[in-house]
C-alpha positions as CSV (number, residue, x, y, z in Angstrom):
1,M,4.9,13.7,-2.3
2,A,4.4,10.3,-0.6
3,T,0.8,11.1,0.4
4,P,-0.7,11.1,-3.2
5,H,1.4,8.0,-4.1
6,V,0.1,6.1,-1.1
7,A,-3.5,7.2,-1.7
8,G,-3.4,6.1,-5.3
9,C,-1.9,2.7,-4.3
10,A,-4.6,2.3,-1.6
11,A,-7.3,3.0,-4.2
12,L,-5.9,0.3,-6.4
13,W,-5.8,-2.1,-3.5
14,V,-9.5,-1.3,-2.7
15,Q,-10.4,-2.0,-6.4
16,Q,-8.5,-5.3,-6.4
17,Q,-10.0,-6.5,-3.1
18,K,-13.5,-5.6,-4.1
19,Q,-13.1,-7.5,-7.3
20,N,-11.6,-10.6,-5.6
21,L,-13.6,-10.8,-2.4
22,G,-16.6,-8.5,-2.9
23,F,-15.9,-6.5,0.2
24,L,-13.1,-4.7,2.1
25,T,-12.5,-3.6,5.6
26,S,-10.3,-0.8,6.8
27,E,-8.1,-3.2,8.7
28,N,-7.6,-5.3,5.5
29,L,-6.7,-2.2,3.5
30,A,-4.2,-1.0,6.1
31,A,-2.6,-4.5,6.2
32,R,-2.4,-4.8,2.4
33,T,-0.9,-1.4,2.0
34,L,1.7,-1.9,4.7
35,A,2.6,-5.4,3.5
36,S,3.2,-4.1,0.0
37,A,6.0,-1.8,1.3
38,T,9.5,-2.7,0.0
39,F,12.7,-1.8,1.8
40,V,14.8,0.9,0.2
41,P,18.6,0.2,0.7
42,G,20.5,3.0,2.2
43,A,17.4,4.9,3.5
44,S,16.6,5.4,7.2
45,F,13.2,4.7,8.8
46,E,12.9,8.4,9.6
47,D,13.0,9.1,5.9
48,I,10.8,6.4,4.4
49,G,9.0,4.7,7.3
50,N,8.1,1.1,6.4
51,G,9.4,1.5,2.8
52,M,8.1,2.3,-0.6
53,V,4.4,1.2,-1.1
54,Q,3.7,-0.9,-4.2
55,A,0.5,-1.0,-6.3
56,P,-1.1,-4.5,-6.7
57,Q,-0.1,-6.5,-9.7
58,Q,-2.9,-6.9,-12.2
């Protein structure tokens, strides 16, 4: 169930970046999405990868 969550967060990052900058690159979107990941205590990298992705704050 991580895929729909990450896709939704990525769509929100796209919307925010287009509003703020007027453009978006795939590299910028990937960096923003990965940078938003937060560590989950007690979880292993094999279970959660970089962490739990976060939607941008409005």
